[in-house]
C-alpha positions in Angstrom: -54.5 30.1 64.2 -58.1 28.9 63.7 -59.1 25.6 62.2 -60.5 27.1 59.0 -57.2 28.9 58.3 -55.3 25.7 58.6 -57.7 24.0 56.2 -57.4 26.8 53.7 -53.6 26.8 53.8 -53.6 23.0 53.3 -55.8 23.4 50.2 -53.6 26.1 48.7 -50.5 24.0 49.2 -52.2 21.0 47.6 -53.3 23.0 44.6 -49.8 24.5 44.1 -48.3 21.0 44.3 -50.7 19.7 41.7 -49.9 22.6 39.3 -46.2 22.1 39.8 -46.4 18.4 39.1 -48.4 19.0 35.8 -45.9 21.6 34.6 -43.0 19.3 35.4 -44.7 16.4 33.5 -45.4 18.7 30.5 -41.8 19.8 30.3 -40.5 16.3 30.6 -42.6 15.1 27.6 -42.0 18.2 25.4 -38.4 17.5 24.2 -39.3 13.9 23.2 -42.3 15.1 21.3 -40.4 17.9 19.6 -37.5 15.8 18.7 -39.8 13.2 17.3 -41.6 15.8 15.2 -38.4 17.2 13.8 -36.9 13.8 13.1 -39.8 12.2 11.5 -42.3 15.0 10.5 -40.1 17.6 8.8 -40.6 16.6 5.1 -38.0 17.7 2.5 -38.8 20.9 0.7 -39.2 20.5 -3.1 -37.1 23.0 -4.9 -35.9 23.6 -8.4 -32.1 23.5 -8.9 -29.9 24.3 -11.9 -26.1 23.9 -12.4 -23.8 26.8 -12.6 -22.8 27.3 -16.3 -19.7 28.6 -17.9 -20.0 30.6 -21.2 -18.8 33.6 -23.0 -20.7 36.6 -21.7 -20.8 40.0 -23.4 -20.6 42.9 -21.1 -22.8 45.9 -22.1 -23.2 49.5 -20.9 -26.7 50.9 -21.2 -28.0 54.4 -21.3 -30.8 56.6 -22.6 -29.9 58.3 -25.9 -31.2 60.9 -28.3 -31.1 60.6 -32.0 -29.5 63.6 -33.8 -29.3 64.4 -37.5 -25.8 64.2 -38.9 -26.2 67.7 -40.3 -29.1 70.2 -40.0 -29.2 73.1 -42.4 -31.8 76.0 -42.5 -31.9 77.0 -46.1 -32.0 80.7 -46.6 -32.1 83.0 -49.6 -28.7 84.7 -50.3 -30.4 87.5 -52.3 -33.5 89.4 -51.7 -36.5 89.2 -54.1 -39.9 87.8 -54.7 -40.2 84.0 -54.3 -41.2 82.8 -57.8 -41.5 79.0 -57.3 -41.1 76.2 -54.7 -39.5 73.0 -56.2 -39.8 70.5 -53.4 -42.5 68.6 -51.4 -42.6 68.7 -47.7 -41.1 65.5 -46.2 -39.3 64.7 -49.4 -35.7 63.5 -49.4 -33.7 66.1 -51.5 -30.4 65.3 -53.0 -27.5 67.8 -52.7 -27.6 70.3 -55.5 -31.3 69.9 -56.3 -33.2 73.2 -56.8 -35.4 74.0 -53.8 -36.9 77.3 -54.8 -36.5 80.2 -57.3 -36.5 83.9 -56.8 -37.5 86.3 -59.6 -34.2 86.7 -61.6 -35.0 89.6 -63.9 -33.3 92.3 -61.8 -30.2 90.2 -61.4 -30.2 89.3 -65.1 -30.2 93.0 -65.9 -27.4 93.7 -63.6 -25.4 90.9 -65.2 -26.1 92.3 -68.7 -25.0 95.7 -67.6 -21.8 94.4 -66.2 -21.0 92.5 -69.4 -21.7 95.6 -71.5 -19.4 97.6 -69.3 -16.7 95.0 -69.7 -17.0 95.0 -73.4 -16.8 98.8 -73.5 -13.7 98.9 -71.4 -12.1 96.1 -73.4 -12.7 98.1 -76.6 -11.0 101.1 -75.1 -8.1 98.9 -74.0 -7.7 97.6 -77.5 -7.5 101.1 -78.9 -5.0 102.2 -76.3 -2.8 99.2 -77.1 -2.9 100.0 -80.8 -1.9 103.6 -80.0 0.9 102.3 -77.8 2.2 100.2 -80.6 2.3 103.1 -83.1 4.0 105.3 -80.5 6.7 102.6 -80.0 7.3 102.6 -83.8 7.4 106.4 -84.0 9.7 106.5 -81.0 12.3 104.6 -83.0 12.3 107.5 -85.6 12.1 110.2 -82.9 8.7 111.3 -84.0 7.2 110.9 -80.5 8.7 112.1 -77.3 9.5 109.7 -74.5 7.0 111.3 -72.2 4.1 110.7 -74.6 5.2 107.1 -74.9 5.2 106.6 -71.2 1.9 108.3 -70.7 0.4 105.9 -73.3 1.8 102.9 -71.5 0.2 104.2 -68.2 -3.1 104.5 -70.0 -2.9 100.9 -71.2 -2.2 99.7 -67.7 -5.1 101.6 -66.2 -7.5 100.2 -68.8 -6.2 96.7 -68.2 -7.0 97.1 -64.5 -10.4 98.5 -65.4 -11.1 95.5 -67.7 -10.1 93.2 -64.8 -12.5 95.0 -62.5 -15.2 94.6 -65.1 -14.5 90.8 -65.2 -14.9 90.7 -61.4 -18.1 92.6 -61.6 -19.5 90.3 -64.3 -18.5 87.3 -62.1 -20.3 88.8 -59.1 -23.4 89.6 -61.1 -23.5 86.1 -62.4 -23.1 84.7 -58.9 -26.0 86.9 -57.7 -28.1 85.7 -60.5 -27.2 82.1 -59.6 -28.4 82.7 -56.1 -31.9 83.2 -57.4 -31.9 79.4 -57.9 -31.8 78.1 -54.3 -30.2 74.6 -54.2 -29.9 72.0 -51.4 -26.5 72.3 -49.7 -26.8 68.7 -48.3 -28.8 65.6 -49.0 -31.5 65.4 -46.4 -35.2 65.3 -45.6 -37.2 68.5 -46.2 -39.2 69.8 -43.3 -42.3 71.9 -43.3 -42.1 74.9 -45.7 -41.6 78.2 -43.9 -42.7 80.6 -46.7 -45.1 80.6 -49.6 -44.7 81.5 -53.3 -45.2 85.2 -53.9 -43.7 86.5 -50.7 -40.8 88.8 -50.6 -37.8 87.0 -49.1 -34.9 88.8 -47.5 -31.3 87.7 -47.8 -30.2 85.6 -44.8 -33.6 85.9 -43.2 -34.2 84.5 -39.7 -36.9 82.0 -40.6 -35.5 80.5 -43.8 -37.3 78.7 -46.5 -37.0 75.1 -45.2 -34.9 73.0 -42.8 -33.0 70.0 -44.2 -31.9 67.2 -41.9 -29.4 64.6 -43.0 -30.4 61.1 -41.8 -28.0 58.9 -43.8 -26.0 58.3 -41.6 -27.4 59.5 -38.3 -26.1 60.0 -34.8 -27.2 58.9 -31.4 -25.9 60.8 -28.4 -25.9 59.4 -24.9 -24.2 59.8 -21.5 -22.5 57.3 -19.2 -21.3 57.7 -15.6 -17.8 59.1 -15.1 -16.5 55.9 -13.6 -17.0 54.1 -16.9 -14.7 56.6 -18.8 -11.5 54.7 -18.4 -13.0 51.3 -19.4 -14.6 52.9 -22.5 -11.5 54.7 -23.6 -9.4 51.5 -23.2 -11.8 49.4 -25.1 -12.3 52.1 -27.8 -8.5 52.3 -28.4 -8.4 48.6 -29.3 -11.4 48.5 -31.7 -14.6 50.5 -32.5 -17.3 49.6 -30.0 -20.5 48.2 -31.4 -23.7 50.1 -30.4 -27.3 49.0 -30.6 -30.4 51.2 -30.4 -33.4 49.6 -28.8 -37.0 50.8 -28.3 -38.0 52.4 -25.0 -39.2 49.1 -23.6 -36.0 47.3 -24.5 -38.1 44.7 -26.2 -36.4 44.7 -29.6 -33.5 46.5 -31.4 -34.3 49.4 -33.7 -30.9 49.6 -35.3 -28.0 47.3 -34.4 -25.2 48.4 -36.7 -23.9 51.5 -35.0 -20.4 52.2 -33.8 -19.0 54.6 -31.2 -17.5 57.6 -33.0 -16.7 60.2 -30.4 -16.0 60.4 -26.6 -16.5 63.9 -25.4 -13.4 65.8 -24.1 -14.8 66.6 -20.7 -17.0 65.4 -17.8 -20.1 67.3 -16.8 -19.3 68.3 -13.2 -23.0 68.9 -12.4 -24.1 65.3 -13.3 -20.9 63.4 -13.1 -21.4 62.0 -16.6 -19.7 62.3 -20.0 -21.2 62.3 -23.5 -20.6 59.8 -26.3 -21.7 60.0 -30.0 -22.4 56.9 -32.0 -23.1 56.7 -35.7 -25.7 54.5 -37.5 -26.0 54.0 -41.3 -29.8 54.2 -40.9 -30.5 52.8 -44.3 -34.1 52.0 -43.5 -34.6 55.3 -41.6 -35.6 53.4 -38.4 -34.0 56.2 -36.4 -35.5 59.8 -36.6 -34.0 63.0 -35.3 -35.2 63.9 -31.8 -36.2 60.3 -31.1 -35.4 58.8 -27.6 -33.9 55.3 -27.7 -32.2 53.0 -25.2 -28.6 52.5 -26.1 -26.6 49.3 -25.5 -22.9 49.4 -26.1 -20.8 46.2 -26.1 -17.8 47.0 -23.9 -16.1 43.6 -23.8 -16.7 39.8 -23.7 -15.9 37.7 -20.6 -14.5 34.3 -21.6 -15.9 31.3 -19.7 -17.9 33.5 -17.3 -19.9 31.8 -14.5 -23.7 32.3 -15.2 -26.6 31.7 -12.9 -30.4 32.5 -13.2 -31.3 35.9 -11.9 -34.0 34.6 -9.6 -31.4 32.4 -7.8 -29.5 35.4 -6.4 -31.0 36.7 -3.1 -30.2 39.9 -1.3 -29.1 39.7 2.4 -27.8 42.1 5.0 -24.2 41.0 4.2 -24.7 41.1 0.4 -25.8 38.7 -2.4 -26.1 34.9 -1.8 -27.5 31.8 -3.2 -28.7 28.5 -1.7 -26.1 25.8 -2.7 -27.2 22.2 -2.9 -25.0 19.7 -0.8 -24.3 16.1 -1.5 -26.8 15.0 1.3 -29.6 17.0 -0.3 -29.4 19.9 2.2 -28.7 23.5 1.3 -26.2 26.0 2.6 -26.2 29.8 2.2 -23.3 30.7 -0.2 -22.2 34.3 -0.5 -21.6 35.4 -4.1 -20.3 38.5 -5.9 -22.2 39.5 -9.1 -20.5 41.6 -11.7 -23.4 42.3 -14.1 -26.2 40.9 -16.2 -25.4 38.1 -18.6 -28.7 38.6 -20.4 -32.4 39.2 -19.5 -32.6 36.1 -17.3 -29.1 35.4 -16.0 -26.4 37.1 -13.9 -22.6 36.9 -14.2 -20.9 35.8 -11.0 -17.4 36.9 -10.2 -16.7 35.0 -7.0 -18.3 32.4 -4.7 -19.3 29.6 -7.2 -17.7 27.0 -9.4 -18.8 25.4 -12.7 -21.2 22.5 -12.2 -22.4 23.3 -8.7 -26.1 23.2 -8.3 -28.0 26.1 -6.8 -31.7 26.6 -5.9 -33.6 28.7 -8.4 -37.2 28.3 -7.1 -38.6 27.6 -3.7 -36.0 29.6 -1.7 -38.6 31.3 0.5 -39.1 28.1 2.5 -35.5 27.4 3.1 -32.9 28.1 5.7 -29.3 26.8 6.1 -29.4 23.1 6.6 -32.9 22.5 5.3 -33.5 19.1 3.7 -34.7 19.5 0.1 -36.0 17.4 -2.8 -34.1 18.7 -5.8 -36.1 19.0 -9.0 -35.1 19.9 -12.6 -36.6 23.0 -14.2 -40.2 22.3 -15.0 -40.4 19.1 -13.0 -43.3 18.6 -10.6 -43.0 16.9 -7.2 -44.4 13.4 -7.0 -47.8 12.9 -5.4 -47.6 11.3 -1.9 -48.5 7.6 -1.6 -51.3 6.4 0.6 -48.8 5.1 3.2 -47.1 8.4 3.4 -50.4 10.2 3.8 -51.3 7.7 6.6 -48.0 8.2 8.5 -48.3 12.0 8.2 -51.8 11.9 9.6 -50.7 9.7 12.5 -47.8 12.1 13.2 -50.1 15.0 13.1 -52.5 13.4 15.6 -49.7 12.6 18.0 -48.4 16.1 17.7 -51.8 17.6 18.6 -52.2 15.2 21.6 -48.8 16.1 23.0 -49.5 19.8 22.8 -52.9 19.2 24.4 
């Protein structure tokens, strides 16, 4: 081997030895530096904590509902004729029995007069036949009239009595037909848009009608719930009528809060897995209108002394819901919980995992992990500003940390 090769091998060995020594020295100092940073440089994380509260919590079921009129009637003419007058204003609330429209009554009045005249004529004939019958009965006692003539007269009287009864029915029918020329409201309700104008010829039981009346006092709200809620609703409804509240589409405020559940439908819709319910509202102020969409909130039951936590405290993990629970040494631990529903717009009802009075983290969770040191703060409290000494120590620790890494 030549001299230059020996020199080159010696240089390479020297360089490798120097690199190995530097790596060994770096590893020897790293644990001390790291432990020093963790022990003295990991400042507590400021977080907001609140205690777990116990209070009575109402349990609601919510759904999208549709407002339906209690009754809807399309008012039709029951006799044909020319429309003589309209007696309502569109959009007006009409009381039951009020006159809505009038049909020309002259033809029907004439028919009634004719029926009355016919009845009087037949009544007069019946009176004469009864007088003849009375005379025949007197003459029969003296044998001046045969028995056959007497029986024939009796049959004549019976026939004319039946005729007079038929005339009375005809008079009643004609009077009824005349009454149908005054079209009255069958229910109390709001009149819709008029379907026909004065002067037109209306047909009895026409397809369009004259106007549609909708009854809005009271009014119904129909909504659906999942089939799995059926048993709970039936059980609660058997004990007491369930209160129902109608809210606007944004759930910001109640429209009507005095409704009650009236009907649970008798079957489940197999295509959607839901069942229908009907609630009733007095609707005194007409806040609900037929065809309107509302959000429905039905009070199912009230949980006594339920455990309540702020909604933002509950986190979702791969194994389910959890919260960060504050320990006595101002560290936190990850506590699994089981939520059973919303207590209100800002709180959740917890079924398992917590006890009354325990403090949980409600703000600042994103910086935490199990065992993290924290500075617990009350809601709205701001962390104290660091002192000059704390700033100086932090700067020194930062400088040493950078030097060690370098």
